[in-house]
N, C-alpha and C positions, 0 to 999 in steps of 0.2 A: 222215961218219952222218947223216942224209935227219933233217926238221923229223922225223915221222911214229914212225922209230928212236926215238929221243928220250924225244918221247912215253911211248911203251911203255916207256922204262927210268927214268922217272917216274912210275910210277902205281905207288901203295902195293902191296902185296900183303896178296888182300882174308885172306889163311890166316893172313900172320904180323896182319894187325888179329883176328883170329878169337881166337890164343890168344893174347896181352893183353887178351883182356876174358878166357880160362876164365881163365887166372894171379891177375888183380884180382877176379875171385869173381864177374864181372857185375857187372850193374848197384846201382850202393846200394840196399839200403830204403827208408832213407830218404828220397832223390832220388825213388825209382818213389812211395809214399805226395805224396808230396809235390805231384808230377806229378799226381798224380790231383784231389789233393786243390783246387790250382789248376783242371782242369777240370771236375770237378764246381763251383767258384767261377762262375764261364763257362758252363756249360748255364741254373746257377738264370738267376745276375743278368738273362742275355740271351733264358732265357726269360719272365722279372715283363715283356722289356720288349716285349716282340714285338704285346703288346696295344694298348703306346700312350706316352707318354710322362713317369715316374713320377719323385719327391724322393728320394733316401740314406734321413729314417724311411720313405717310402713301398716299396721298394724293403726294405729290411730287414721291416719287417710280413708281409708278399711273401717270405718267402724262407726269412728266418730266422736272414737271416745278423747280424751284430756291424757297427750301422750304418757306427763305424771300416775293416771289412776290404772293406763295401762303398765309403766309401769312397775306399780305398784303390785297389781295384782299376777306381773312374771313373776313377779322376783316374789312374792309367797308359793304360788305354784309351785316355783323353782324346790324352792327351800321342800317341799310335799311330791317332789318329784310326781308332779304333776307336764310342767315342760323341762325341756329340754333345750343347751345350747349349740346350736349347727355349727356353727361355722360365722366367718365377720363376711359383711357389702363395708367397706369404705368402712366407715369409724364405727360403727354398730354393729348389735352381736345377731344375731337373723337368732328366734328362739322355734321351735317349735314341740309339738308334741308326743308326751313320752308314749310311745308303745301300753295299752292299757292292761293289763295283767290278767289273767286269766282265757284272754283271747287267742 
């Protein structure tokens, strides 16, 4: 058996995956709502940062997102290189978007 034939044999059947989703009832509504919420948070926070670096309280004031959630999202994005510390303003660190790769 050639390598191409083995690859074809291992390829999952698309119809099987579709059937499994239908049996499960699709993607759970809670998961879809959570995903939408996260996308909305990202859009709001990144939108606030488009004009320059901001502190957590400033992002909270701009977006209306609770400060603890703003901080949680910033730390998660910082871990993955999406957000950078820019400096300090008083007792608070300022955060800015990291330059996007490939641009």
